[in-house]
TIMARPA-886421 format. One record per residue: x, y, z of N, C-alpha, C in turn. Coordinates in steps of 0.05 Angstrom, whole numbers, padded with zeros to 5 digits, always signed. Example, Ala and Ser with C-alpha at 12.3 -4.5 7.8 and 13.67 -1.06 7.14 Angstrom:
<lumros>
+00264-00114+00156+00246-00090+00156+00264-00066+00156
+00257-00045+00142+00273-00021+00143+00258+00001+00157
</lumros>
This chain:
<lumros>
-00121+00372-00216-00102+00373-00196-00091+00395-00174
-00097+00386-00152-00097+00401-00138-00058+00411-00118
-00050+00443-00129-00021+00438-00115-00019+00447-00099
-00001+00432-00074-00006+00454-00040+00026+00449-00033
+00039+00462-00026+00073+00460-00016+00086+00442-00035
+00085+00441-00060+00098+00425-00078+00087+00391-00086
+00061+00396-00070+00049+00367-00062+00033+00372-00084
+00036+00353-00108-00002+00338-00126-00015+00330-00111
-00042+00331-00118-00054+00320-00107-00079+00313-00132
-00089+00287-00138-00106+00285-00163-00138+00288-00145
-00159+00284-00173-00189+00285-00159-00197+00276-00154
-00183+00263-00129-00192+00240-00103-00181+00257-00091
-00164+00269-00079-00153+00281-00056-00127+00261-00057
-00114+00248-00073-00095+00238-00060-00061+00242-00070
-00055+00241-00059-00022+00241-00078-00001+00243-00090
+00002+00252-00105+00018+00243-00129+00040+00236-00119
+00055+00223-00132+00080+00215-00131+00097+00235-00121
+00121+00242-00102+00142+00261-00095+00159+00239-00069
+00180+00246-00089+00202+00227-00084+00210+00231-00057
+00208+00249-00030+00210+00244-00009+00194+00233+00010
+00159+00228-00007+00144+00205+00014+00148+00183-00002
+00154+00166-00028+00139+00153-00039+00185+00140-00046
+00192+00130-00028+00219+00125-00034+00228+00094-00051
+00193+00078-00034+00203+00050-00057+00182+00058-00086
+00186+00078-00093+00167+00082-00119+00183+00069-00147
+00173+00047-00167+00177+00030-00181+00191+00014-00165
+00206+00002-00149+00218-00015-00142+00187-00038-00137
+00192-00072-00142+00191-00086-00138+00174-00094-00105
+00147-00098-00102+00139-00096-00072+00162-00130-00053
+00166-00125-00030+00172-00133-00014+00159-00154-00007
+00160-00178+00004+00145-00195+00029+00134-00172+00043
+00153-00164+00059+00140-00150+00091+00125-00122+00078
+00129-00112+00057+00106-00093+00044+00085-00100+00045
+00075-00128+00029+00053-00141+00026+00044-00149+00043
+00058-00158+00059+00050-00169+00095+00032-00153+00110
+00050-00127+00105+00037-00100+00114+00019-00089+00102
+00009-00092+00082-00014-00079+00060-00041-00102+00068
-00037-00135+00077-00064-00145+00085-00068-00152+00110
-00043-00138+00119-00050-00131+00148-00072-00112+00152
-00069-00090+00145-00069-00057+00162-00094-00043+00136
-00094-00058+00111-00112-00043+00093-00143-00040+00101
-00150-00066+00120-00179-00065+00115-00194-00037+00147
-00161-00040+00163-00159-00023+00188-00154+00009+00185
-00133+00012+00167-00122+00032+00164-00126+00061+00142
-00127+00068+00141-00120+00091+00111-00106+00092+00099
-00106+00088+00070-00090+00078+00037-00067+00093+00044
-00075+00130+00061-00048+00151+00061-00028+00138+00081
-00035+00128+00102-00021+00123+00130-00006+00094+00112
-00021+00083+00102-00009+00054+00090+00020+00070+00066
+00005+00085+00061+00030+00094+00037+00054+00104+00042
+00044+00123+00066+00069+00146+00091+00094+00125+00085
+00083+00100+00104+00096+00073+00108+00107+00063+00098
+00102+00057+00075+00126+00030+00059+00130+00050+00036
+00125+00076+00034+00133+00093+00013+00127+00091-00006
+00101+00083-00021+00089+00087-00046+00063+00106-00050
+00045+00112-00072+00037+00137-00076+00008+00108-00058
-00011+00120-00052-00036+00117-00049-00050+00091-00072
-00053+00105-00095-00068+00089-00125-00043+00064-00127
-00020+00067-00117-00008+00038-00116-00012+00019-00110
-00027+00036-00076-00029+00013-00057-00063+00002-00067
-00075+00012-00075-00095+00009-00084-00098-00016-00106
-00077-00016-00133-00081-00030-00150-00070-00053-00138
-00051-00049-00111-00035-00072-00117-00057-00091-00098
-00078-00079-00075-00098-00093-00067-00117-00110-00080
-00129-00095-00104-00148-00094-00126-00133-00124-00136
-00102-00114-00145-00092-00145-00151-00095-00170-00146
-00083-00163-00115-00091-00183-00098-00113-00202-00086
-00130-00185-00082-00167-00192-00089-00173-00210-00111
-00163-00203-00130-00172-00221-00152-00159-00248-00154
-00131-00254-00144-00110-00279-00141-00120-00287-00116
-00143-00272-00091-00152-00289-00069-00134-00283-00043
-00131-00260-00034-00111-00260-00019-00099-00266+00010
-00134-00286+00017-00134-00292+00039-00111-00319+00039
-00108-00337+00016-00096-00351+00017-00071-00339+00019
-00054-00310+00022-00035-00301+00025-00038-00304+00052
-00056-00301+00068-00058-00283+00095-00059-00317+00111
-00067-00338+00101-00067-00368+00112-00034-00367+00110
-00023-00370+00080+00004-00375+00087+00019-00364+00105
+00011-00336+00115+00031-00319+00133+00025-00331+00163
-00002-00338+00162-00011-00345+00190+00002-00362+00185
+00007-00395+00181+00021-00417+00180+00051-00413+00185
+00063-00399+00173+00091-00405+00182+00100-00388+00195
+00069-00374+00217+00076-00350+00239+00096-00320+00229
+00076-00313+00206+00083-00291+00200+00065-00265+00207
+00038-00277+00221+00008-00266+00214+00009-00269+00249
+00004-00237+00256-00002-00245+00294-00034-00236+00289
-00052-00263+00295-00074-00249+00297-00086-00238+00329
</lumros>
């Protein structure tokens, strides 16, 4: 574990929980957070998504794995059909 400026990182270089950056830690994912993850996971770095929604990088990667197991393309199709997804 690496420590720099009171911020700790795991062996993969991911920031560990820090209350100033991970303000949504421990809360259930909102619909808008799931939408954001589905939109940007393939095109943006996990660290940027982490800062945007206030969750750890590990939590985001775990959520994506969970969504993939549930086939998150279905979630995207639903968001498109209700006009919440910009193509």
